[in-house]
TINU-623969 format. One record per residue: residue in three letters; y, x, z of N, C-alpha, C in turn. Coordinates in steps of 0.001 Angstrom, whole numbers, padded with zeros to 6 digits, always signed. Last residue first. Layout:
BEGIN
alaYXZYXZYXZ ...
//
This chain:
BEGIN
ser+013325-022516-001267+012412-022971-000198+011772-024320-000563 ile+015208-021799-003084+013836-021394-003389+012833-021890-002349 lys+017583-022856-002061+017181-023177-003434+015723-022859-003712 gln+017863-021733+000452+017563-023168+000342+017083-023539-001052 ile+018570-019124-000235+017315-019365+000477+016898-020829+000331 cys+021101-019570-001327+020017-019102-002200+018659-019299-001548 gln+022493-020387+000939+022422-021272-000220+021292-020865-001165 ile+022232-018084+002589+021590-019346+002960+021459-020292+001764 leu+023775-015999+001469+022313-015923+001486+021663-017282+001711 thr+026382-017110+001598+025939-016329+000442+024423-016315+000349 lys+026777-018181+004137+026434-019093+003042+025948-018356+001794 ser+027719-016412+005982+026270-016594+005911+025845-017432+004711 lys+030457-016660+005895+029848-015500+005242+028339-015667+005086 asn+030794-018940+007464+031129-018990+006041+030478-017834+005282 glu+030066-017889+009956+029273-018973+009380+029527-019080+007874 thr+032163-016112+010331+030811-015567+010130+029876-016633+009551 glu+034244-017976+010646+034274-017018+009527+032887-016447+009262 ile+033497-019208+013011+033509-020001+011784+033500-019089+010559 trp+033951-017036+014723+032607-017594+014588+032489-018385+013288 glu+036701-016828+014516+035880-015740+013975+034432-016189+013806 met+037486-019107+015881+037781-019004+014450+036937-017908+013797 glu+036634-018446+018458+036110-019653+017823+036351-019637+016312 pro+038166-016061+019028+036711-016018+018832+036138-017240+018137 ile+040994-015120+017427+040495-016237+018233+038989-016324+017999 ser+043092-012206+017373+041906-012942+016951+041522-014028+017956 gln+045114-010541+018090+045502-011904+017726+044287-012785+017369 leu+044036-008071+018420+044416-008796+019641+044820-010240+019352 thr+041417-008265+015948+042628-007659+016489+042980-008452+017744 tyr+038274-007935+014426+039040-008451+015560+040277-007589+015803 gly+036429-008807+011550+037380-007905+012181+038183-008595+013279 gly+032954-009712+011604+034354-010007+011334+035263-009066+012108 gly+029568-010246+010329+030608-009622+011145+031999-010044+010749 leu+026072-010696+010325+027385-011252+009993+028440-010646+010904 tyr+022825-010710+009090+023815-009936+009849+025212-010315+009368 leu+020052-012833+009384+021277-012523+008657+022254-011797+009575 phe+016733-012789+009187+017780-012521+010168+019013-012005+009431 ala+014299-015100+008337+015286-014154+007817+016378-014015+008865 gln+010825-015698+009074+012250-015767+009379+013055-014738+008597 glu+008142-015252+008809+008578-016646+008789+010077-016805+009007 ser+007932-012405+008546+006960-013294+007915+007438-014732+007795 phe+011320-011191+007934+010041-011163+008635+009159-012271+008045 leu+014048-009337+006700+013063-010387+006485+011789-010129+007280 gln+017446-009033+007265+016145-008408+007492+015101-009524+007474 ala+020201-009275+005018+019281-009864+005986+018032-009010+006095 cys+023734-009144+004130+022345-008703+004082+021525-009377+005168 arg+026477-008770+003660+025779-009974+003186+024289-009691+003063 leu+026586-005125+003150+027052-006390+003719+026267-007550+003109 asn+026533-002004+002982+025449-002985+003071+025888-004226+003858 val+028685-000720+000606+028517-000990+002031+027534-002146+002146 tyr+027469+001372-002117+028017+000141-001551+027910+000155-000030 leu+027877+003741-004694+027477+003465-003324+028207+002232-002799 lys+027058+005438-007412+027576+004125-007051+027008+003756-005687 ser+027623+008187-009640+027176+007644-008358+027800+006282-008121 ser+026804+010614-012020+027346+009288-011790+026772+008713-010501 glu+026087+013365-011892+026791+012807-013049+027501+011492-012730 ala+024776+013888-009513+025892+014759-009883+026730+014147-011006 ser+024185+010831-007675+023769+011902-008581+025002+012706-008961 val+023082+008151-005729+023910+009358-005762+023330+010329-006782 ser+023091+004596-005211+022560+005799-005850+023591+006923-005888 gly+022850+002641-002125+023146+002849-003537+022623+004185-004034 ile+024465+002078+000972+023305+001830+000120+023718+001997-001343 ile+025368+002616+004355+025600+002949+002943+024321+002642+002167 gly+025569-000145+006742+025295+001221+006341+025671+001436+004883 thr+025837-002770+007465+027067-001974+007346+026797-000493+007127 tyr+022489-002800+008538+023701-003581+008279+024937-002687+008412 leu+020296-001471+009402+020898-000984+008162+022144-001768+007769 gly+020924-001937+012804+019938-001525+011807+020632-000959+010584 arg+022456-002822+014872+022838-003225+013517+021788-002868+012475 glu+020981-004198+017737+021124-003013+016904+021491-003475+015492 his+022831-006407+019903+021777-006112+018938+022026-004752+018293 pro+025041-006908+021448+023740-006891+022119+022568-006559+021198 glu+028088-005133+021359+027095-005856+020565+025716-005771+021218 val+029382-003409+023250+029546-004867+023309+028469-005624+022529 ser+028911-000696+022834+028886-001201+024208+028883-002727+024290 his+029171-000324+020100+027877-000022+020723+027786-000601+022139 ile+031915-000982+019848+030879-001791+019199+029530-001573+019871 leu+033117+001149+021215+033267-000213+021722+032197-001135+021139 gly+032427+003309+019535+031981+003279+020926+032044+001884+021516 ile+033787+002552+017211+032333+002701+017178+031763+002642+018595 ala+036446+002646+018143+035869+001376+017709+034344+001446+017697 gln+036820+005349+018608+036901+004419+019729+036236+003092+019377 glu+036597+006258+015962+035634+006702+016972+035644+005792+018188 arg+038797+004873+014583+037392+004715+014228+036435+005080+015361 pro+041426+002959+016136+040863+004229+015672+039329+004178+015586 phe+039698+000534+014208+040661+001636+014208+041352+001732+015562 gly+036454-000293+012765+037702-000598+013453+038617+000612+013422 ser+034097-000884+011071+034053-000330+012431+035295-000762+013207 ile+034537-001914+008579+033279-002283+009236+033138-001701+010635 ala+037070-001087+007911+036636-002403+007440+035365-002860+008148 pro+037420+001550+008725+037872+000485+009624+037462-000911+009189 ser+034253+003019+007562+035697+002799+007492+036112+001726+008487 pro+031827+005249+008655+032186+003836+008510+033709+003644+008574 his+032989+006775+005570+032127+005808+006262+031839+006215+007700 ile+034446+008961+004635+035072+007630+004681+034309+006684+005594 ser+032638+011030+004812+033957+011188+005441+034638+009828+005615 arg+030505+010215+003341+030313+010262+004788+031610+010573+005538 ala+031731+010385+000783+031219+009109+001295+031075+009145+002809 leu+032248+013102+000462+033367+012168+000557+032919+010843+001168 lys+029617+014014+000314+030492+014520+001375+031682+013587+001571 trp+028789+012744-002015+028163+012379-000740+029007+012857+000441 ile+030423+013987-003977+030573+012561-003703+029945+012164-002378 pro+032186+017051-003442+030903+016356-003645+031004+014901-003197 val+035173+017840-005093+034614+017378-003815+033292+016645-004077 gly+036409+018472-007507+035295+019301-007048+034666+018872-005733 asn+038293+016459-007873+038747+017832-007665+037652+018713-007057 leu+038240+013702-008221+037422+014305-007171+037819+015749-006866 glu+041118+011749-008588+040310+012824-009159+039549+013505-008023 ala+041048+008190-007757+041511+009574-007605+040637+010519-008416 ser+041887+004838-006620+041233+005769-007544+041830+007159-007373 ile+041483+001706-005148+041941+003084-004929+041170+004002-005883 asp+042487-001666-004809+041709-000664-005531+042329+000710-005330 thr+042357-003948-002197+043194-002941-002842+042282-001927-003513 lys+041957-007373-001296+041400-006140-001848+042489-005252-002426 ile+041018-009884+000900+042152-009136+000356+041621-007766-000076 his+038539-012394-000033+039048-011282+000775+040345-010755+000158 thr+036939-015555+000188+037905-014695-000492+038386-013615+000474 val+033615-017059-000097+034806-016616+000630+035683-015702-000239 pro+031284-017628-001454+032054-018758-000919+033333-018363-000199 gly+031480-014804-003526+030694-015982-003177+031586-017089-002649 ala+034307-013457-003214+032951-012947-003030+032081-014105-002570 glu+037423-012891-004777+036399-013854-004374+035030-013175-004302 phe+040352-011474-003792+039067-011135-004403+038013-012092-003877 asp+043856-011025-004197+042740-011851-003733+041477-011519-004507 tyr+045320-007736-003675+045177-008995-004400+043952-009742-003866 pro+047698-005068-002851+046525-005908-002625+046537-007188-003457 gly+047144-003106-005852+046951-004262-004999+047948-004239-003849 glu+046097+000107-006308+046501-001088-007039+046163-002306-006186 thr+046806+003606-005931+046359+002325-005383+046873+001182-006253 glu+045733+006981-006528+046515+005810-006907+045932+004553-006271 ile+045828+010442-006402+045387+009235-005695+046314+008072-006043 ser+045677+013073-007542+046107+011905-008321+045621+010593-007705 lys+042852+014589-005803+044151+014613-006485+044411+013289-007209 leu+041324+015406-002632+041356+014698-003903+042764+014712-004490 gly+041029+016585-000150+041497+017414-001259+041464+016748-002607 ala+040567+015259+002184+039402+015848+001517+039794+016728+000339 lys+043080+014213+002763+042551+015285+003614+041386+016002+002951 lys+043182+012195+000803+044154+013301+000801+043624+014487+001587 cys+041078+010539+001665+041047+011142+000323+042000+012332+000223 val+042032+009754+004183+040801+010543+004093+040719+011247+002741 ala+044255+008239+003373+044431+009429+004218+043215+010337+004159 thr+043055+006147+001986+043934+007071+001251+044176+008351+002050 ile+041666+004943+004147+040929+005524+003014+041803+006498+002228 tyr+043808+004110+005870+042754+005022+006333+042069+005718+005157 asp+045279+002326+004324+045913+003555+004825+044863+004585+005238 thr+043320+000301+003939+043930+001000+002803+044522+002335+003239 val+042847-000551+006585+041760+000030+005797+042316+000841+004624 ile+045361-001543+007304+044750-000474+008102+043676+000242+007280 gln+045646-003631+005515+046494-002451+005359+045951-001264+006141 gln+043871-005532+006567+043593-004917+005269+044410-003646+005065 glu+045143-006195+008967+043771-005697+008981+043452-004962+007678 his+047520-007293+008017+047556-006055+008800+046182-005385+008803 lys+046549-009600+006770+047310-008602+005997+047314-007248+006704 glu+045368-010934+008954+044539-010497+007827+045241-009422+006994 lys+047666-011376+010585+046487-010697+011115+045645-010125+009990 glu+049404-012897+009080+049766-011504+009344+048577-010710+009862 gly+047421-014903+006772+048201-014678+007980+048506-013204+008152 trp+047670-016085+003419+047112-015134+004379+048034-015009+005579 gly+046845-018828+001180+047730-018033+002022+046977-017144+003000 glu+044401-021483+001258+045488-020746+000613+046284-019957+001640 glu+040939-022406+000719+042119-022229+001564+043163-021396+000824 asp+038664-022398-000770+039570-023529-000958+040795-023480-000049 asn+037245-020133+000051+037865-020144-001278+038859-021276-001482 lys+038025-019110+003399+037251-019904+002452+037999-019987+001128 arg+038788-015640+004115+039093-017072+004205+038183-017799+003218 thr+039297-012423+005553+038373-013409+004985+038922-014816+005166 gly+039902-008943+005613+040441-010297+005662+039495-011260+004974 ala+039234-006320+003156+039295-006864+004516+039951-008235+004473 leu+038714-003442+001434+038398-004866+001422+038375-005375+002857 ala+039662-000982-000594+039901-001440+000770+039739-002949+000750 met+037588+001070-002685+038392-000114-002420+038600-000299-000927 thr+037297+003605-005270+036876+002951-004039+037781+001748-003812 phe+036318+005972-007678+036943+004679-007424+036408+004153-006101 val+036820+009193-009049+036214+008339-008033+037031+007068-007876 phe+035945+011552-011605+036861+010572-011036+036112+009684-010045 gly+034011+013169-012731+035081+013790-011969+036097+012847-011371 lys+032212+011346-014026+032943+012387-014760+034180+012892-014018 his+032363+008968-011513+031895+009237-012870+032815+010262-013518 ala+031647+007024-008609+032137+008263-009213+031526+008469-010588 glu+032509+004823-006130+031902+004899-007455+032503+006112-008151 leu+032008+003819-002774+032505+004811-003719+031766+004653-005046 leu+031639+001194-001737+032149+002280-000899+032788+003332-001795 ile+032169-002092-002761+031893-000723-003196+032465+000253-002169 glu+031060-005117-001707+031978-004036-001332+031492-002657-001769 pro+029429-007280-001929+030560-007225-002852+031398-005953-002694 ser+025855-007370-001780+027111-006849-001250+028220-006813-002299 ala+023286-008886-000924+024146-009052-002104+025551-008653-001680 gly+019941-007995+000227+021381-008205+000347+022060-008387-000990 ile+017140-007325+002390+017682-007874+001150+019183-008069+001327 trp+014342-005545+003738+015763-005888+003751+016191-006401+002380 thr+011572-004899+005744+012050-005521+004512+013493-005977+004669 gly+010817-001672+007230+010664-003109+007118+011221-003614+005792 leu+010846+001072+007441+012116+000367+007612+011985-001150+007619 arg+008195+001953+007068+009003+002482+008169+010215+001608+008476 glu+007232+000635+004857+006423+000642+006076+007233+001088+007287 asp+009527-001418+003126+009047-000071+003433+008316-000102+004771 ser+011054-003105+000590+010114-003253+001696+009421-001915+001902 phe+014184-004275-000680+013159-003252-000527+012272-003579+000663 leu+016567-005461-002863+015460-005847-001995+014543-004645-001886 tyr+019977-006129-003854+018822-005257-003637+017768-005958-002781 val+022941-006265-005737+021834-007004-005135+020627-006073-005000 phe+026331-006192-005773+025174-005303-005831+024049-005984-005059 ala+028029-008849-007549+027599-008174-006326+026474-007187-006635 asn+028553-010342-009756+029483-009245-009458+029154-008516-008166 pro+026675-012407-009857+026618-011358-010887+027517-010160-010583 tyr+025161-014263-007917+026268-013346-007629+026254-012163-008605 ala+023033-015768-008901+024158-016470-008272+025379-015575-008087 gln+021223-013854-009841+021772-014846-010759+023028-015495-010197 ala+020651-012417-007559+021147-011706-008736+021787-012659-009732 leu+019627-014439-005915+020877-013776-005556+021495-013074-006766 glu+017237-014981-007303+018227-016038-007118+019593-015448-006781 asp+015890-012545-007089+016255-013053-008416+017317-014140-008327 phe+015555-012445-004261+016290-011403-004986+016773-011926-006334 leu+013910-014645-003859+015259-014662-003309+016128-013608-003988 gly+011602-013703-005121+012245-014919-005616+013673-015033-005125 met+010985-011585-003474+011425-011295-004840+012078-012519-005479 gly+010291-013027-001042+011358-012032-001114+011879-011783-002518 gln+008361-014765-000337+009325-015239-001328+010472-014239-001536 ser+006928-013728+001751+006320-013621+000418+007259-014073-000697 leu+008358-014502+004002+008503-013144+003498+007974-012993+002074 lys+010035-017492+004224+008721-016876+004070+008871-015531+003366 phe+012304-018611+006707+012096-018006+005388+010717-017368+005356 ser+014815-020050+008748+013415-020044+008313+013301-019463+006908 val+017266-017856+010241+016900-019049+009459+015437-018915+009034 ser+019531-016510+012600+018152-016636+012152+017955-017939+011384 lys+022137-014154+012772+021780-015570+012631+020376-015648+012047 val+023908-011852+014742+022739-012101+013902+022423-013594+013930 arg+027200-010312+014625+026140-011076+015265+025009-011278+014264 ser+029930-008002+015277+028925-008668+014441+027927-009441+015296 phe+033246-006948+015085+032208-007494+015952+031223-008282+015106 val+035380-004273+014696+034556-005256+013985+033384-005651+014881 ala+038674-003818+015929+037249-003517+016038+036475-004630+015340 lys+042017-002487+016011+040987-003344+015420+039593-002863+015793 glu+043811-000999+017535+044330-001956+016558+043271-002949+016097 met+043763-000384+021084+043217-000226+019742+043769-001303+018823 gln+044180+000063+023826+045306-000041+022896+044869+000243+021459 met+042218-000165+025644+042267+001107+024907+043381+001140+023870 leu+042708-002780+026586+042700-001652+027525+042860-000310+026817 asn+042475-004303+024180+043712-004288+024965+043785-003060+025864 leu+039848-003862+023369+040962-003565+022460+042262-003410+023223 gly+038515-004876+025644+038420-003461+025298+039532-003031+024361 asn+039124-007565+025416+039595-006825+026597+039563-005325+026334 leu+037734-008080+023049+039201-008202+023060+039799-007481+024268 leu+035117-007754+024014+035631-006861+022982+037164-006898+022937 glu+035010-009909+025749+034835-008558+026281+035376-007524+025289 his+035246-011964+023912+036336-011770+024883+036239-010395+025546 ala+032783-011616+022642+034019-011440+021883+035210-011224+022820 gln+030983-012294+024629+031026-010903+024178+032301-010616+023387 leu+031609-015049+024797+031730-014179+025972+031842-012713+025558 tyr+031025-015945+022204+032386-016058+022720+032598-015133+023917 tyr+028234-015395+022087+029163-014764+021143+030583-014793+021694 glu+027248-017110+024015+027122-015661+024215+028100-014914+023314 arg+027841-019545+022712+028445-019234+024013+028395-017732+024283 ala+026234-019394+020431+027688-019445+020275+028375-019059+021587 thr+023633-016932+021038+024123-018302+020957+025639-018255+020765 met+022400-014145+019144+023286-014706+020165+023511-016192+019948 val+019407-012590+018643+020268-013641+018095+021080-014256+019225 tyr+018254-009315+018100+018667-010327+019069+019650-011305+018435 pro+015735-008592+015585+017039-008410+016224+017379-009576+017149 lys+012290-007705+016088+013269-008652+015567+014601-008469+016296 glu+010681-004651+015372+011285-005532+016375+012324-006442+015730 glu+009551-003389+013167+008858-003307+014454+009389-004331+015453 gly+009488-005327+010103+010057-004371+011031+009342-004420+012368 glu+006813-005751+007734+007726-006283+008739+008259-005151+009610 phe+006389-005379+004198+006210-004853+005546+007231-005495+006488 tyr+004671-006281+001258+005775-006549+002177+005427-006055+003576 ser+003997-005018-001878+003512-005067-000500+004706-005245+000427 leu+003339-005903-005096+004402-005852-004101+003793-006010-002717 glu+001753-003950-007639+001708-004979-006614+002854-004785-005621 gly+001844-001794-009391+001890-003133-009944+001860-004262-008938 asn+002048+000805-008712+000723+000200-008537+000698-001257-008977 lys+003615+003716-010057+003607+002266-009864+002182+001752-009677 glu+003880+006764-008284+003302+006026-009401+003247+004537-009091 glu+007029+007029-006547+005632+007367-006747+005116+006541-007919 glu+010252+008231-005475+009409+007418-006354+007989+007980-006447 thr+011871+008110-002490+011085+009008-003341+010117+008179-004167 phe+015022+007381-001253+013785+006832-001807+013135+007840-002737 val+016332+008525+001818+016378+008570+000366+015016+008143-000168 tyr+018208+007719+004752+016944+007755+004033+017205+007807+002537 cys+019488+008300+007996+019738+008309+006554+018420+008511+005818 gln+020935+007627+010987+019668+007498+010278+019955+007350+008788 ser+023501+007929+011706+022529+008660+012531+021127+008566+011937 leu+025507+006521+010450+024895+007650+009725+023974+008494+010594 asp+026215+004161+011652+026938+005372+012055+026359+006654+011464 phe+024561+002170+010269+026000+002030+010459+026713+003356+010715 asn+022032+003794+008210+022494+002833+009195+024011+002952+009361 thr+021446+003998+004621+021721+004549+005944+021998+003425+006935 val+019876+004910+001603+020244+003834+002514+020418+004449+003899 val+019843+005971-001838+019953+006217-000407+020271+004929+000342 phe+018333+007294-004607+018738+006033-003993+018698+006212-002481 gly+019642+010597-005418+018666+009530-005462+019218+008255-004866 glu+020436+013545-003603+020475+012806-004858+019363+011762-004828 val+022456+015334-001241+021331+014466-001540+021533+013837-002912 ala+023364+017965+001039+023514+017281-000247+022270+016450-000534 gln+023590+017357+004609+023085+018076+003449+023321+017265+002180 asn+024278+015736+006636+025177+016854+006379+024741+017695+005181 pro+022214+013923+006988+023422+013462+006296+024407+014577+005976 asp+018954+014776+006283+020098+015180+007101+021374+014771+006367 phe+016643+012068+005689+017311+013322+005329+018508+013553+006241 glu+013462+010415+005524+014715+010683+006222+015312+011997+005734 arg+012228+008519+002765+012101+009649+003693+013458+009949+004293 phe+010605+005673+001504+011840+006255+002003+011515+007420+002935 ala+008461+005560-001385+008678+005493+000061+010036+006100+000399 gly+007302+003644-004126+007384+004940-003466+007534+004786-001971 tyr+008398+002048-007157+007483+002132-006021+007576+003537-005428 thr+011003-000037-008569+010243+001210-008445+009387+001169-007184 leu+012955-001799-010727+011892-001952-009737+011058-000674-009726 gln+016142-003031-011616+015254-001876-011541+014219-002129-010448 lys+017799-005284-013800+017071-005055-012549+016180-003824-012670 glu+020660-004103-015691+019366-004745-015568+018719-004421-014217 lys+024209-004651-014958+023042-003849-015333+021762-004656-015181 gly+026337-006056-013910+026342-005755-015339+025159-004953-015830 pro+026004-004599-010711+026697-005575-011566+026710-005139-013028 phe+022647-003381-010155+024088-003170-010115+024756-004205-011014 arg+019884-004243-008479+020601-004598-009685+022101-004375-009456 tyr+016602-003281-007296+018054-003377-007178+018671-003689-008526 ala+013743-002744-005300+014327-003460-006434+015828-003529-006227 leu+011136-000825-004174+012588-000944-004168+013013-001643-005448 phe+008268-000624-002018+008913-000868-003300+010406-001042-003096 ser+005562+001333-000622+006827+000625-000526+007360+000351-001921 ser+002023+000804-001061+003237+001616-001133+004464+000730-001023 met-001193+000846+000000+000000+000000+000000+001240+000880+000000 
//
């Protein structure tokens, strides 16, 4: 029984390969299809093996903790207290939602997601070590080709039928834009340009997006990726304080949620942030959902935002169930 990996970049055909994930040192150069956890303490690259023509599904060792709404509100207030005490601008707080799902329908869900979200990076893999994960992420971490790099600052969320942005969302997005451009300058990139911010639809929700491009100037793409990641869009600001606060407040392990996922090569690379994703077990799918908190955040509204984000996967799950 070998692991398998299926993925589809926007505008490209589905790829299906067999093999296994092996761990690598994030401080070393890497090429291939990679996946990491949130803080880059666990990094894996897929090694292809001969195809066996069969899909083998593996379950993770432990199911993630699912908070009730009441638990979410209590932990959210603890996070807000931490923001206030440490005078932080932002921290991203996540939770896990469980829905019924049969693991054997994994590839059917992949195909449904690929059809429903043509502009998202869609993937499914099942590995003896990592379990089974699926996702449809709208957020590019880095895309590099012929010496140029493209990235984005994506933050703020509202339903597609809503209009206008509050100061909280605008400020949240600006933090991410400023952070990424600062990292690019420090890394030695040249000709850094920004375009935006503008509205960007991702399934049932809309975000604020700013495009950022630059000349790599010889900087290795993986080195740049781990300098940017985890950005304030998925951690907070200041970054190190936010990561510490997240680890102290969230009752679950994020696993591969908000990690890096995609392909790295010397010629062309495309890396995404692992959002709108779920870990699949025999009878359940565990959806990972997060939102940015500032001191102006209202936990009840943030809960609703995470519910809206869950619709990307839930609507497709319902279609094939």
